[in-house]
C-alpha positions in Angstrom: 0.1 -0.1 0.0 1.3 3.7 -0.9 0.0 5.5 2.4 -0.4 2.5 4.6 -0.2 5.2 7.3 -2.7 8.1 6.1 -2.7 11.0 3.9 -2.5 13.6 6.4 1.0 14.4 6.1 0.6 15.2 2.5 -1.9 17.7 3.0 -0.9 21.3 2.7 -3.8 23.3 3.7 -4.5 27.2 2.8 -6.0 30.0 5.1 -9.0 31.3 2.6 -11.7 34.0 3.0 -15.0 31.7 3.9 -17.1 34.6 3.6 -17.0 38.3 3.8 -16.6 38.2 7.6 -15.1 34.4 8.0 -11.9 32.8 7.5 -10.7 29.0 7.5 -8.4 26.6 6.3 -9.2 24.3 3.6 -7.2 21.7 2.1 -5.1 22.5 -1.3 -6.0 20.2 -3.8 -4.2 21.0 -6.1 -0.6 21.2 -4.2 -1.7 18.4 -2.3 -2.3 15.4 -5.5 1.1 16.7 -6.5 3.1 16.1 -3.8 0.8 12.3 -3.7 2.0 12.3 -7.4 5.6 12.2 -5.9 4.9 9.2 -4.0 3.1 7.2 -6.3 6.0 7.8 -8.8 8.5 6.3 -6.6 6.5 3.4 -5.9 5.1 2.3 -9.9 8.3 2.6 -12.1 6.0 0.5 -14.9 4.1 3.5 -15.4 3.2 5.2 -18.7 1.1 7.6 -18.7 0.7 11.2 -16.9 -2.1 13.2 -16.5 -3.5 16.4 -14.6 -3.2 20.1 -13.5 0.9 19.1 -12.9 2.3 22.1 -10.9 5.6 23.6 -12.3 9.0 21.4 -10.7 6.8 18.0 -9.7 7.8 16.3 -13.4 12.1 16.8 -12.5 10.6 15.1 -8.7 9.2 12.2 -11.0 10.5 11.5 -14.2 13.4 10.0 -13.6 11.2 6.8 -11.2 9.4 6.5 -14.8 11.2 4.6 -17.2 8.2 3.5 -18.9 6.7 7.0 -19.3 5.1 7.2 -23.1 2.5 9.9 -22.6 1.8 13.0 -21.0 -1.1 15.2 -20.6 -0.6 18.2 -18.4 -3.0 21.6 -18.0 -0.7 24.1 -17.6 1.9 24.1 -20.2 4.6 25.5 -18.0 5.2 22.0 -16.0 6.8 21.2 -18.5 9.5 23.4 -18.3 13.3 22.0 -17.3 11.6 18.5 -18.3 13.2 17.6 -21.7 16.4 17.3 -20.8 14.8 14.2 -18.0 12.4 12.8 -20.6 15.7 12.4 -23.0 17.5 10.7 -20.1 15.3 8.7 -18.2 11.9 7.9 -20.5 13.3 6.1 -24.3 9.7 5.3 -25.1 8.0 8.7 -24.8 6.0 9.6 -27.6 2.9 11.6 -26.7 2.0 15.1 -25.3 -0.5 17.1 -24.7 -1.3 20.3 -22.7 -4.6 22.3 -22.3 -3.2 25.9 -22.3 0.3 27.5 -22.1 -0.1 32.0 -21.2 2.6 33.4 -20.0 4.7 35.6 -22.7 7.6 33.4 -22.6 5.5 29.9 -23.3 7.0 29.8 -27.0 10.9 30.2 -25.9 10.2 27.8 -23.2 8.4 25.2 -25.5 10.6 25.2 -28.3 13.3 24.1 -25.4 12.1 21.6 -24.3 11.0 19.9 -27.2 14.7 21.2 -29.0 16.2 19.0 -25.5 13.8 15.8 -26.4 15.4 13.1 -28.2 15.3 13.9 -31.4 12.9 12.2 -33.9 10.7 10.7 -30.4 7.6 12.9 -30.7 4.9 11.0 -32.0 1.7 13.1 -31.0 1.1 16.7 -30.2 -2.1 18.1 -29.0 -2.7 21.6 -27.1 -6.4 22.1 -26.1 -7.3 25.5 -26.0 -5.0 29.1 -25.8 -1.7 29.3 -25.8 1.4 31.5 -26.5 3.3 28.9 -29.1 4.5 30.4 -32.1 7.3 30.7 -34.4 10.3 29.0 -32.4 7.7 26.7 -31.4 6.7 25.4 -34.8 10.4 25.8 -35.7 11.1 23.1 -32.7 8.8 20.6 -33.7 10.8 19.7 -37.1 13.2 18.2 -34.6 10.6 14.9 -34.9 9.0 15.7 -38.2 10.4 11.7 -39.0 8.1 10.3 -36.0 5.4 13.0 -35.6 2.5 11.8 -37.2 -0.6 13.4 -35.5 -0.3 17.5 -35.2 -3.5 19.1 -32.9 -3.1 23.5 -32.1 -6.5 24.5 -31.4 -6.6 28.1 -30.3 -3.3 29.3 -31.8 -3.1 33.0 -31.4 -3.4 36.0 -34.8 -0.1 36.8 -34.6 1.4 33.3 -35.0 -1.1 32.3 -37.5 1.5 33.7 -40.2 4.3 31.2 -38.4 2.3 28.1 -39.4 4.9 28.0 -42.5 7.3 27.1 -40.4 6.2 23.7 -40.1 6.9 22.8 -43.4 9.3 19.7 -42.2 6.7 17.8 -40.5 5.0 15.7 -43.6 4.8 12.7 -41.9 1.7 13.7 -40.6 -1.3 11.5 -41.1 -3.6 13.7 -38.4 -3.8 17.6 -38.3 -5.5 20.6 -37.0 -5.4 24.4 -37.0 -7.6 26.6 -35.4 -7.1 30.5 -34.6 -7.9 32.0 -31.3 -11.1 34.0 -30.4 -12.1 35.7 -33.9 -10.7 35.0 -37.1 -8.1 37.6 -38.3 -5.4 36.3 -40.2 -6.2 35.8 -44.2 -3.0 34.7 -45.1 -4.1 34.4 -48.6 -5.1 38.1 -49.0 -2.3 39.4 -46.0 0.4 37.4 -46.3 0.6 34.9 -49.8 4.2 34.4 -49.7 3.4 32.5 -46.4 -0.6 31.0 -48.1 1.5 29.8 -50.5 4.0 28.0 -48.5 1.3 26.5 -46.0 0.2 24.5 -49.5 3.4 23.1 -50.2 3.5 21.6 -46.8 0.3 20.5 -46.5 0.2 18.9 -50.2 3.5 17.4 -49.1 2.0 15.5 -46.4 0.7 12.8 -48.6 0.2 10.5 -45.6 -3.1 13.1 -44.6 -5.8 11.0 -43.3 -7.6 13.6 -41.4 -7.5 17.6 -41.2 -9.6 19.4 -39.5 -9.7 23.6 -39.8 -11.8 25.7 -37.5 -12.1 29.6 -37.5 -8.7 30.3 -40.2 -10.3 32.6 -42.3 -8.0 31.2 -45.8 -9.4 27.5 -44.4 -11.0 26.7 -47.6 -8.3 28.1 -50.3 -5.8 26.3 -48.1 -7.8 22.7 -48.3 -8.6 22.8 -52.0 -5.0 22.3 -53.7 -5.1 19.1 -50.9 -8.4 18.2 -52.4 -7.1 18.2 -55.5 -3.8 15.9 -54.5 -3.6 13.3 -56.1 -1.4 11.4 -53.7 -3.6 12.3 -50.4 -6.4 10.3 -49.7 -8.6 11.7 -46.8 -10.9 9.7 -44.5 -11.8 12.4 -42.4 -12.4 16.5 -43.1 -13.8 18.9 -40.9 -14.4 23.0 -41.6 -15.8 25.1 -39.5 -16.3 29.3 -40.2 -16.0 30.1 -44.0 -18.6 31.5 -46.6 -20.1 29.2 -48.5 -21.2 32.0 -51.3 -17.2 31.9 -51.9 -16.2 28.3 -51.2 -16.7 27.0 -55.0 -13.7 26.2 -55.6 -13.4 24.1 -52.0 -17.2 22.5 -52.4 -15.7 21.3 -56.2 -12.9 19.9 -55.0 -14.4 17.6 -52.3 -16.1 15.9 -55.2 -12.4 13.9 -55.9 -11.3 12.8 -52.4 -13.9 10.4 -52.4 -12.2 8.2 -49.5 -13.8 10.1 -47.1 -15.5 9.1 -44.7 -16.6 11.9 -42.2 -17.1 15.2 -43.1 -17.9 17.9 -41.0 -19.2 21.8 -42.5 -19.9 24.4 -40.9 -20.5 27.6 -42.4 -22.4 30.7 -43.4 -25.2 29.7 -45.8 -26.1 30.9 -49.7 -30.0 30.9 -50.9 -28.4 30.6 -53.6 -29.8 28.2 -55.6 -26.3 27.6 -57.1 -24.2 27.6 -54.5 -26.2 24.9 -53.2 -26.2 22.7 -56.1 -22.1 22.9 -56.3 -22.2 21.5 -52.6 -24.8 18.8 -52.9 -23.8 17.5 -56.4 -19.9 17.4 -54.9 -21.1 15.6 -51.9 -23.1 13.6 -54.0 -20.0 11.9 -54.7 -18.6 10.7 -51.2 -19.9 7.6 -51.5 -17.7 6.1 -48.5 -18.7 8.5 -46.3 -20.5 7.0 -42.8 -20.7 9.8 -41.6 -22.1 13.2 -42.9 -22.5 16.1 -40.2 -23.7 19.5 -42.2 -24.3 22.5 -40.2 -25.7 26.0 -41.7 -24.4 25.6 -45.0 -27.2 23.1 -45.5 -29.9 25.8 -44.5 -31.4 25.7 -47.7 -31.3 22.3 -49.0 -34.5 21.3 -50.5 -37.0 17.5 -50.5 -34.6 17.3 -53.5 -31.8 17.4 -52.3 -32.4 15.2 -49.2 -33.6 12.7 -51.7 -30.3 13.0 -54.0 -28.0 12.4 -51.2 -29.9 9.4 -49.6 -29.8 7.6 -53.2 -26.0 8.6 -53.5 -24.6 7.8 -49.6 -25.9 4.6 -49.2 -23.3 3.7 -45.8 -23.9 6.4 -44.3 -24.8 6.3 -40.1 -25.0 9.0 -39.3 -26.5 11.9 -41.2 -27.0 15.7 -39.2 -28.5 18.2 -41.4 -30.2 21.3 -41.3 -32.8 22.4 -44.6 -35.8 24.0 -45.6 -39.4 23.1 -45.7 -38.4 19.5 -45.2 -41.4 17.3 -45.9 -43.1 13.5 -46.3 -41.0 13.2 -50.4 -37.6 12.3 -49.2 -38.7 9.6 -46.7 -38.6 7.1 -49.4 -35.1 7.5 -50.3 -33.9 7.9 -46.3 -35.3 4.4 -45.8 -33.4 3.3 -48.5 -30.5 3.5 -46.2 -29.8 0.5 -45.1 -27.1 1.3 -42.0 -28.7 4.5 -40.8 -28.8 4.7 -37.1 -28.5 8.5 -36.6 -31.2 10.9 -38.6 -30.8 14.6 -37.3 -32.8 17.5 -38.8 -32.0 20.8 -37.4 -34.3 21.9 -39.8 -37.4 23.5 -40.8 -39.6 20.1 -41.2 -42.7 19.7 -42.6 -43.4 16.1 -41.5 -47.0 14.3 -41.0 -46.8 11.2 -38.4 -48.0 8.7 -41.0 -44.7 10.2 -43.2 -42.3 9.0 -40.6 -44.4 5.9 -39.7 -44.0 4.8 -43.1 -40.5 5.7 -42.8 -39.5 3.7 -39.4 -41.5 0.9 -40.8 -39.7 0.6 -43.8 -36.3 0.4 -41.8 -34.7 -3.1 -41.2 -32.2 -5.2 -39.0 -28.8 -2.8 -40.0 -31.2 0.9 -38.5 -31.2 -1.0 -35.2 -30.7 1.1 -32.0 -32.1 4.6 -34.7 -31.9 8.1 -33.4 -34.6 9.7 -35.0 -34.2 14.1 -34.0 -36.7 16.1 -35.2 -35.9 19.6 -33.8 -37.7 22.3 -36.0 -40.7 21.0 -36.6 -42.7 24.0 -38.4 -45.5 24.8 -35.7 -48.1 24.5 -38.2 -47.7 20.9 -39.0 -47.4 19.8 -35.0 -47.5 16.4 -34.1 -50.0 15.6 -31.4 -49.0 13.8 -28.1 -50.8 11.1 -28.9 -49.0 10.8 -32.5 -45.5 11.5 -30.6 -46.4 8.5 -28.4 -47.3 6.3 -31.2 -43.8 6.9 -32.9 -41.9 6.1 -29.7 -43.8 2.6 -29.4 -43.0 1.8 -32.3 -39.3 3.4 -32.4 -38.6 1.2 -29.4 -40.8 -2.1 -30.2 -39.3 -2.0 -34.1 -35.7 -0.9 -33.7 -35.0 -0.3 -29.8 -34.5 2.8 -31.3 -35.6 6.9 -30.0 -37.3 9.6 -31.1 -37.0 13.2 -30.3 -39.5 15.9 -31.3 -39.4 19.7 -31.0 -41.2 22.8 -32.4 -39.4 25.7 -34.5 -39.1 28.2 -32.7 -39.0 31.7 -34.6 -36.1 33.7 -32.5 -38.1 37.3 -33.6 -41.7 36.0 -32.6 -41.9 35.6 -29.0 -43.9 32.7 -26.9 -46.0 35.1 -25.2 -47.5 36.6 -28.5 -51.1 35.6 -29.0 -54.8 37.1 -28.6 -54.4 39.9 -26.2 -57.8 40.9 -26.6 
């Protein structure tokens, strides 16, 4: 037993203000937990992963005792300061690093030092979950692991660090990449830093093993992704893009059709009511016959019955389908029922379904649709279903498919729910 004599000697208490008139002592849980971690490290040399709110300086006590350490996940990046050399000396199997954020002004310098002190060509996976101050120096230092680094997820990149993305150009063995700008997107590489924009494209197109790419809140994302989609040696299985204008993304939408290896697609961008914009997107989506998971938000706001029918006929491998749309009716159900593996169907669309239409859909499904979730989240108030109709649908979903039916009416945000006949 690690603590057969109790934990009291490890407790750190702090004097805290309990109320406006009263103060008292409470356990400092974070500091206490870090003291316990040092003891645990001594007793568990086979430990392969450390995770938590590890304080600065604690790793220097733990790492020399953990020769089998492979993965490290810390809340604050400053916990890594001074740990790079120790990992090189004591952890020959170390390969994966995550931290939540690193807000100090010297974060970039310290993290670059950490990466440079590690054993070269050893890091395989690196992820930042939230905003940090890392930038050019760290991106350059990641090239010390260009041969081994396959997974790179950079959430919350500061605007001033976006142009430094070109410094990652040596990291071409990536199979999974995520990039997102923190806060309101301001850095348009294509228009403001075109030379860097072209360098980033060249880097991405050299990542021939890329299978997953996600870009959130990046102004130039569609333009960066288009050449990647057209690169014949790249075969993506997952693509996610959030924060773009549908009306300005014809090239991107048309290029989508070239990545027929895609299985997982998530698109969220400002919609367009121009039928040509919609048709271009639907035509490309219909070519992605290997899709099993398709989630569309806002870009599909003006999808009509005909668009749903076209996609249903083409995308027969779908298991998850989430989409918005406009004035969707029972006309889609026959084609929807032909998707034999569909397990989740969610409409964040203005729908005008009837209970008979929904029942016909359910009764035409087969064993491949077991456990189906059917979520109608924005039904037109003029096509409301009675409580009895909703109960009948739920009972049928349960008995036939062991599934679930969720139903809500569309509420116009411009109309108060209290409006009505006041006289």
